[in-house]
VEXTOR-411340 format. One record per residue (C-alpha): residue in three letters; x, y, z. Coordinates in pm, whole numbers, padded with zeros to 5 digits, always signed. Layout:
BEGIN
alaXYZ ...
***
This chain:
BEGIN
met-05395+01145-08404 asn-05446+01128-08786 ser-05168+00884-08839 ser-04884+01100-08698 ser-05035+01397-08680 glu-05166+01517-08399 val-05551+01668-08457 thr-05636+02032-08302 asp-05932+02232-08297 ser-06020+02459-08609 asp-06336+02583-08792 arg-06387+02253-08916 val-06299+02044-08630 gln-06397+02051-08308 ile-06293+01849-07965 ile-06503+01784-07638 asn-06338+01633-07357 thr-06618+01512-07106 asp-06553+01306-06772 gly-06689+01035-06937 gly-06424+01089-07266 ser-06350+01282-07556 lys-06590+01323-07868 leu-06394+01463-08227 thr-06664+01587-08485 ile-06546+01701-08845 val-06768+01904-09063 asn-06724+01951-09467 val-06471+01658-09482 thr-06215+01663-09761 arg-05993+01417-09892 tyr-05736+01557-09676 asp-05959+01428-09392 asp-05904+01035-09526 gly-05675+00858-09274 ser-05649+00632-08948 tyr-05792+00815-08618 ile-05660+00717-08270 thr-05700+00846-07917 val-05424+00890-07678 cys-05492+00957-07322 lys-05263+01162-07059 thr-05275+01161-06682 ile-05260+01528-06568 val-05130+01579-06225 phe-05155+01871-06071 leu-04870+02006-05818 ser-05125+02142-05563 thr-05265+01806-05501 ala-04963+01597-05551 arg-04718+01761-05294 ile-04697+01557-04978 ser-04901+01724-04672 asn-05098+01613-04383 val-04845+01377-04241 val-05055+01208-03931 val-04917+00963-03698 lys-05173+00749-03466 val-05060+00535-03179 ser-05249+00256-03042 ser-05151+00248-02679 arg-04970+00494-02484 asp-04899+00302-02195 leu-04646+00083-02265 val-04475-00171-02009 glu-04120-00340-02079 phe-04136-00703-02236 asn-04511-00696-02149 ser-04631-00461-02401 ser-04675-00415-02769 val-04769-00129-03003 gln-04853-00040-03354 leu-04807+00317-03498 phe-05017+00441-03821 cys-04931+00669-04079 ser-05144+00852-04318 ala-05015+01176-04557 ser-05205+01373-04830 gly-05015+01338-05187 phe-04945+01172-05484 ser-04830+00786-05436 pro-04654+00866-05076 ser-04377+00611-04931 phe-04280+00601-04588 leu-03975+00600-04379 trp-03983+00555-03974 met-03734+00697-03773 asn-03616+00692-03394 gly-03435+00973-03359 ser-03178+01002-03581 ser-03185+00573-03680 glu-03400+00434-03905 leu-03585+00173-03784 thr-03631-00185-04035 asn-03772-00481-03997 gly-03621-00704-03748 asp-03763-00978-03490 arg-03945-00723-03240 val-03978-00499-03533 gln-04256-00514-03830 ile-04334-00241-04112 thr-04617-00315-04326 asp-04903-00181-04530 gly-04618-00008-04763 gly-04444+00079-04479 ser-04718+00317-04279 thr-04746+00082-04042 leu-04522-00008-03754 thr-04597-00224-03496 val-04305-00288-03204 phe-04396-00630-02974 asn-04233-00697-02655 val-04121-00331-02589 thr-03824-00241-02386 arg-03669+00057-02266 tyr-03449+00136-02525 asp-03734+00146-02763 gln-03812+00465-02554 gly-03783+00786-02782 leu-03926+01015-03023 leu-04036+00821-03332 thr-04084+01023-03624 cys-04245+00888-03989 his-04137+01063-04292 val-04348+01063-04640 tyr-04208+01129-04967 asn-04283+01117-05325 tyr-04133+01244-05688 phe-04242+01592-05589 ser-04196+01668-05259 arg-04145+01535-04859 asp-04267+01585-04515 ser-04236+01443-04172 ser-04505+01395-03870 asn-04454+01554-03542 pro-04255+01357-03313 val-04408+01071-03118 tyr-04277+01035-02763 leu-04309+00629-02651 ser-04288+00643-02299 ile-04203+00252-02159 tyr-04289+00185-01786 tyr-03946-00060-01671 gly-03777-00146-01325 pro-03682-00085-01078 asp-03369-00225-01149 ser-03010-00185-01029 ile-03110-00049-00646 ser-02826+00056-00471 leu-02816+00173-00115 thr-02513+00433-00057 val-02399+00520+00314 ser-02216+00880+00404 pro-01995+00844+00570 tyr-01857+00504+00517 gln-01779+00377+00812 glu-01738-00007+00987 lys-01910+00149+01329 tyr-02066+00491+01426 glu-01969+00685+01733 glu-02290+00802+01897 gly-02412+01132+01824 ser-02292+01067+01465 asp-02482+01204+01145 ile-02536+00944+00873 asn-02717+01003+00573 met-02835+00720+00339 phe-02963+00724-00003 cys-03137+00482-00212 ser-03156+00468-00602 ala-03271+00259-00834 glu-03303+00215-01238 ser-03667+00305-01297 asn-03997+00464-01496 pro-04148+00663-01351 pro-03939+00709-01084 ala-03967+00434-00775 asn-04146+00497-00428 phe-03923+00420-00164 leu-03976+00258+00158 trp-03684+00222+00444 phe-03675-00074+00651 leu-03409-00146+01028 asn-03388-00556+01069 glu-03688-00592+00847 thr-03896-00392+00994 gln-04047-00088+00794 leu-03958+00255+00926 phe-04231+00558+00884 val-03970+00759+00613 leu-04069+00737+00235 gly-03869+00867-00045 pro-03474+00823-00115 asn-03301+00953+00122 leu-03269+00861+00534 arg-03129+01058+00714 leu-03006+00961+01085 thr-02902+01230+01328 asp-02752+01228+01702 ile-02744+00836+01643 gln-02761+00643+01966 leu-02693+00270+02041 asn-03053+00152+01969 glu-03061+00254+01629 asn-02785-00056+01571 gly-02919-00297+01280 asn-02961-00403+00940 tyr-03091-00093+00727 ser-03225-00185+00330 cys-03460+00013+00093 gln-03765-00117-00102 ala-03812+00046-00433 leu-04180+00014-00610 asn-04253+00089-00948 thr-04622+00165-00939 glu-04669+00137-01289 thr-04523-00220-01321 leu-04627-00295-01011 val-04255-00457-00960 his-04079-00409-00622 lys-03694-00483-00512 ile-03535-00441-00189 ser-03138-00325-00166 asp-02906-00534+00010 pro-02871-00471+00417 phe-02633-00219+00542 val-02489-00285+00905 ile-02490+00039+01132 ser-02277-00017+01441 val-02311+00214+01668 val-02016+00259+01960 ser-02062+00428+02272 lys-01869+00735+02341 leu-01736+00906+02638 glu-01557+01281+02551 leu-01341+01472+02836 asn-01082+01727+02801 glu-00720+01581+02951 leu-00679+01637+03346 ser-01076+01750+03380 gly-01140+01485+03575 ser-01199+01108+03647 leu-01401+00842+03462 arg-01528+00486+03526 leu-01612+00216+03296 glu-01910-00050+03420 cys-01899-00388+03273 ser-02266-00559+03323 phe-02357-00912+03216 thr-02578-01220+03315 gly-02439-01525+03424 asn-02120-01650+03617 ala-01803-01487+03541 thr-01446-01600+03655 glu-01214-01378+03489 ile-01317-00996+03360 glu-01091-00856+03160 trp-01032-00488+02996 leu-00879-00444+02672 lys-00807-00156+02515 gly-00686-00101+02113 ser-00816-00298+01809 ala-00956-00609+01803 asp-00660-00799+01652 ser-00419-00687+01910 pro-00594-00531+02204 glu-00400-00475+02541 ile-00514-00566+02865 val-00563-00268+03099 gly-00754-00410+03376 thr-00970-00676+03530 gly-01312-00654+03746 thr-01637-00528+03675 ser-01519-00151+03657 leu-01207+00054+03498 phe-01117+00369+03693 phe-00909+00675+03551 asn-00810+00939+03808 asn-00747+01230+03650 val-00735+01121+03257 thr-00469+01210+02997 arg-00383+01198+02669 asn-00280+00837+02708 asp-00642+00722+02823 his-00778+00778+02466 gly-00894+00448+02302 ser-01158+00223+02249 tyr-01227-00011+02556 arg-01415-00356+02590 cys-01466-00591+02834 asn-01406-00962+02804 val-01619-01159+03030 ser-01576-01537+03042 asn-01598-01872+03270 ser-01510-02250+03213 val-01787-02214+02965 ser-01787-01967+02741 tyr-01693-01598+02715 asp-01833-01305+02551 ile-01680-00932+02445 ser-01851-00589+02485 glu-01948-00388+02230 pro-01654-00081+02229 ala-01655+00238+02424 glu-01463+00527+02260 val-01319+00734+02508 leu-01173+01036+02349 ile-00954+01280+02505 asn-00879+01586+02399 tyr-00596+01820+02473 gly-00367+02068+02338 pro-00323+02312+02137 glu+00036+02298+02247 his+00407+02281+02111 ile+00321+02514+01779 ala+00575+02568+01550 leu+00576+02794+01224 lys+00809+02659+00956 val+00859+02869+00581 ser+00960+02696+00274 pro+01190+02792+00128 ser+01369+02952+00384 gly+01476+03218+00187 pro+01575+03501+00068 his+01233+03563-00168 his+01232+03733-00457 glu+00913+03903-00625 gly+00724+03634-00795 ser+00837+03331-00620 asn+00618+03127-00428 val+00626+03068-00011 leu+00478+02810+00203 leu+00421+02851+00550 thr+00344+02553+00820 cys+00192+02571+01123 ser+00224+02249+01343 val+00068+02199+01646 gln-00006+01914+01888 ser-00411+01920+01968 arg-00718+01671+01952 pro-00900+01756+01800 ser-00764+01924+01498 pro-00765+02290+01589 glu-00869+02627+01362 phe-00610+02830+01222 gln-00574+03193+01201 trp-00284+03393+01031 phe-00146+03696+01126 leu+00095+03953+00906 asn+00272+04239+01085 glu-00046+04129+01377 asp-00336+04181+01138 pro-00572+03908+01097 leu-00549+03747+00741 ser-00854+03551+00554 asn-00679+03202+00559 thr-00779+02958+00850 lys-00604+02662+00722 pro-00291+02462+00860 asp-00078+02628+00555 leu-00065+02989+00388 arg+00057+02979+00075 leu+00172+03285-00072 ser+00187+03295-00487 asn+00384+03524-00665 ile+00468+03697-00377 gln+00528+04074-00383 thr+00727+04335-00173 asn+00412+04449-00020 ala+00381+04080+00142 asp+00727+04153+00375 gly+00651+04125+00712 asn+00612+03919+01024 tyr+00402+03620+01011 ser+00250+03407+01286 cys-00029+03173+01357 gln-00283+03119+01621 ala-00437+02730+01704 phe-00734+02735+01884 asn-00897+02371+01993 arg-01290+02467+02062 lys-01338+02147+02308 thr-01093+02283+02532 glu-01131+02607+02450 lys-00773+02712+02427 asp-00546+02872+02246 leu-00165+02931+02147 ile+00029+03162+01925 ser+00319+03126+01757 gln+00674+03263+01740 pro+00630+03524+01447 ile+00864+03445+01165 val+01000+03712+00937 val+00939+03685+00496 ser+01158+03923+00324 val+01090+03975+00001 asn+01328+04171-00238 gly+01259+04311-00562 asn+01313+04159-00945 lys+01644+04182-01171 ser+01604+04231-01534 tyr+01584+03858-01613 lys+01363+03557-01593 ser+01359+03192-01485 his+01089+02963-01535 gln+01032+02604-01456 asn+00809+02351-01587 lys+00709+02126-01286 ser+00713+02183-00937 asn+00632+01812-00800 leu+00904+01662-00828 val+01006+01318-00695 glu+01364+01191-00675 phe+01495+00961-00959 lys+01157+00959-01143 ser+01074+01333-01217 ser+01208+01516-01497 val+01235+01902-01504 arg+01289+02163-01801 leu+01408+02543-01676 ser+01381+02798-01936 cys+01611+03147-01877 ser+01537+03494-02043 ala+01750+03825-01994 ser+01681+04195-02133 gly+01965+04305-02352 phe+02153+04325-02702 ser+02205+03963-02771 pro+02206+03762-02484 his+02393+03431-02432 tyr+02349+03140-02162 phe+02513+02924-01901 trp+02396+02744-01645 met+02609+02709-01326 asn+02525+02457-01020 asn+02715+02509-00712 gly+03017+02683-00877 ser+03017+02426-01157 glu+02896+02465-01527 val+02664+02227-01642 thr+02735+02021-01926 ala+02516+01803-02144 ser+02516+01437-02066 asp+02284+01097-02059 arg+02030+01267-01816 val+02083+01671-01915 gln+02022+01850-02229 ile+02053+02193-02309 thr+01888+02343-02576 gly+01758+02700-02723 gly+02115+02849-02749 gly+02158+02751-02359 ser+01833+02920-02245 thr+01667+02544-02182 leu+01813+02315-01917 thr+01642+02007-01920 ile+01713+01717-01625 ala+01581+01367-01641 asn+01518+01153-01350 val+01656+01490-01135 ser+01830+01426-00770 arg+01880+01691-00491 pro+02247+01757-00650 asp+02101+01843-00992 leu+01932+02149-00812 asn+02199+02246-00537 leu+02252+02563-00644 leu+02173+02605-00998 arg+02155+02954-01159 cys+02139+03105-01503 his+02480+03312-01616 ala+02328+03575-01905 phe+02588+03746-02098 asn+02685+03987-02423 phe+02969+04203-02542 phe+02870+04484-02265 ser+02765+04319-01941 glu+02681+03982-01748 glu+02455+03827-01486 phe+02357+03582-01274 ser+01999+03472-01197 asp+01889+03403-00826 pro+01943+03048-00729 val+01631+02839-00842 asn+01442+02747-00618 ile+01249+02386-00671 ser+01158+02147-00403 ile+01221+01801-00461 phe+01013+01504-00294 tyr+01245+01253-00168 gly+01280+00987+00157 pro+01240+00898+00387 glu+01597+00805+00482 leu+01800+00714+00743 val+01491+00648+00942 glu+01632+00651+01364 leu+01442+00552+01648 thr+01625+00690+01960 val+01483+00602+02329 val+01507+00868+02614 pro+01621+00774+02894 ser+01871+00472+02762 gln+01949+00165+02935 glu+01905-00169+02957 asn+01578-00237+03220 tyr+01315-00008+03302 lys+01115-00021+03663 glu+00760-00077+03637 gly+00615+00319+03644 ser+00901+00462+03454 asp+00824+00717+03176 ile+00997+00634+02832 thr+00984+00853+02544 leu+01056+00690+02207 ser+01133+00937+01892 cys+01181+00902+01525 ser+01337+01072+01273 ala+01380+01009+00882 asp+01527+01259+00629 ser+01218+01299+00419 asn+01074+01597+00191 pro+00787+01636+00287 pro+00807+01584+00622 ala+00758+01181+00690 glu+00420+01040+00848 phe+00518+00795+01119 gln+00350+00499+01294 trp+00479+00248+01527 phe+00486-00076+01612 ile+00558-00306+01900 asn+00695-00686+01818 glu+00556-00629+01468 his+00220-00546+01513 leu+00072-00166+01460 met-00020+00079+01748 ser-00271+00321+01750 asn-00043+00606+01794 ser+00107+00793+01538 gly+00354+01064+01498 pro+00767+01121+01561 gln+00736+01045+01945 leu+00569+00771+02108 arg+00552+00826+02487 leu+00505+00542+02715 ile+00348+00694+03051 asn+00379+00475+03447 val+00478+00147+03211 lys+00409-00222+03335 val+00581-00542+03211 asn+00321-00575+02938 his+00504-00311+02754 thr+00812-00540+02718 gly+00880-00560+02355 asn+01050-00458+02031 tyr+00983-00143+01928 ser+01025+00004+01556 cys+00910+00322+01343 arg+00795+00336+00972 ala+00803+00660+00815 phe+00601+00723+00529 asn+00666+01015+00234 lys+00295+01042+00111 lys+00452+01226-00198 thr+00719+00955-00322 gln+00499+00676-00187 ile+00768+00483-00024 tyr+00797+00344+00326 gln+01112+00281+00569 thr+01153+00113+00887 ser+01358+00185+01154 gln+01603-00044+01359 leu+01422-00284+01630 ser+01455-00138+01989 phe+01414-00363+02261 ile+01256-00216+02606 ser+01256-00457+02876 val+01014-00378+03171 val+01108-00557+03524 val+00930-00520+03830 ala+01130-00274+04108 ser+01326-00494+04338 gly+01147-00449+04720 gly+01373-00264+05023 leu+01311-00352+05380 ser+00990-00197+05516 ala+01004+00040+05823 gly+00895-00228+06094 ala+01141-00473+05946 ile+01435-00231+05999 ala+01252-00140+06368 gly+01282-00464+06431 ile+01618-00563+06364 val+01722-00286+06532 ile+01538-00413+06867 ala+01698-00751+06802 cys+02029-00575+06790 leu+01975-00342+07121 leu+01888-00683+07264 val+02188-00849+07202 leu+02393-00595+07306 ala+02240-00575+07636 val+02274-00948+07700 val+02614-00927+07633 val+02656-00653+07845 ala+02477-00845+08112 val+02754-01119+08087 val+03038-00909+08126 ile+02939-00726+08413 tyr+02831-01074+08575 phe+03152-01214+08508 leu+03322-00899+08628 tyr+03134-00890+08971 arg+03225-01308+09038 arg+03568-01186+09001 lys+03548-00964+09324 
***
């Protein structure tokens, strides 16, 4: 520069730039070259070398153990004046207690790594001209095992002989843990997270546990033990033969009692070292234990489960609703039967088998081709018996030109609300609703909207849907819908206990039948109680066969509706069992007759004697 003017090459001026500097030559100087000359240095950055590129991350170590290891990551890049930023996934890393970023951001140090540091780490580099990122670096942190858990399926307090049991051991671990299994602290020859016990026997009783080992952290953890209690099982078909249970023990016993039922309220059913059943019946079904005692101590055996299979019998087929049925409606057929174990079911339409094998047959959106005779067959695989119901007719009628819809089907009385909508074909229809012959009007629980086509009922009750119809009309005609078919769950109510025969006292050996009834939808489930203790029997009937004095007590039944979740208990019924009064034996009667004859003979002899003396 000459003063403020830039000097450039010309015929008299030459500028030569070198690595060492710049040289200015002026030939044939003139007065106009007079002045102060200064040199201005400019930095030239070429874009090809200024852009960020070649971003590379190097890791000090990849074998990292949680809480024990630290790691450094070094980021390098080509380009002019780079700046650095570290990301873990989508989160930026900053300085903290365990994290240090140094060397202008290019070095990342993580102390005492944890499993939460695990992830994809990326180095982002940028400057004024461009930005670039490294390939992700995955940090794998070895940790665990933690949170070891042992799950058992099926989960039960006791398991019958011959049952199958699956156990699964899980733990939080990286790498995945190796598993060992133990029974009563003795290692089993099973590796892996699964232990399957098939056809389990009494000698497999005990405490089961699993151990998890991480081969990298060298840490092992053991689960809490799970107690497997195996009880013996005896399975017979009803009236198929006799059964004898034997009680063995060591020591001197002064009393041996046989107990039936739960440990909380057992029933004494016999004494002695053996318990004999002649021609077993379903009433012999249950859990049996022997209680051995003397003046010093007592002990009770593990239970023996006696399973008595019977049935099927008393098969019944029910259809709901009872009808008439219209196209598009839903129909439920229920097949009930008494059987142990639960039977397999087969359904028939006009004697042709259907694919359904459940106790319920649901016919949804029924059409006229579903019309016909329905029946069900129950088959018990244990008793190898089957039973078929009487057929029941389901008749389906075609639709009219109107429809009614409800927004809810599972309605609980006094708790649920329902909305019904009515539609009809025709010109400018008007609507109103009728229930059992009376027009439905708005109230605190009833709303009528949509020009009368929509009926909403809050806290529904049975009378609300007694015989509910939609009435559609216009200037030309009118028509009623079919009655709305909505099932309301209610009850149980009016729980009643009846006893047959009904008498004040019952002699030992009598048979007594107790029946429990309740008004409920769906039908209630029943439990039985004696002296307020729950019995093992269930169902609407309790049969007491060959009753004993220890059957005396206050009996009651409780009804439960699984839809309304309501219980109701019947009144108490006292059953008194007395010992039968003994009559005279045949020998006693014969003795009395002989004595009477001897007395009569003596009287006759005395009379003859006195008559002879008078002569």
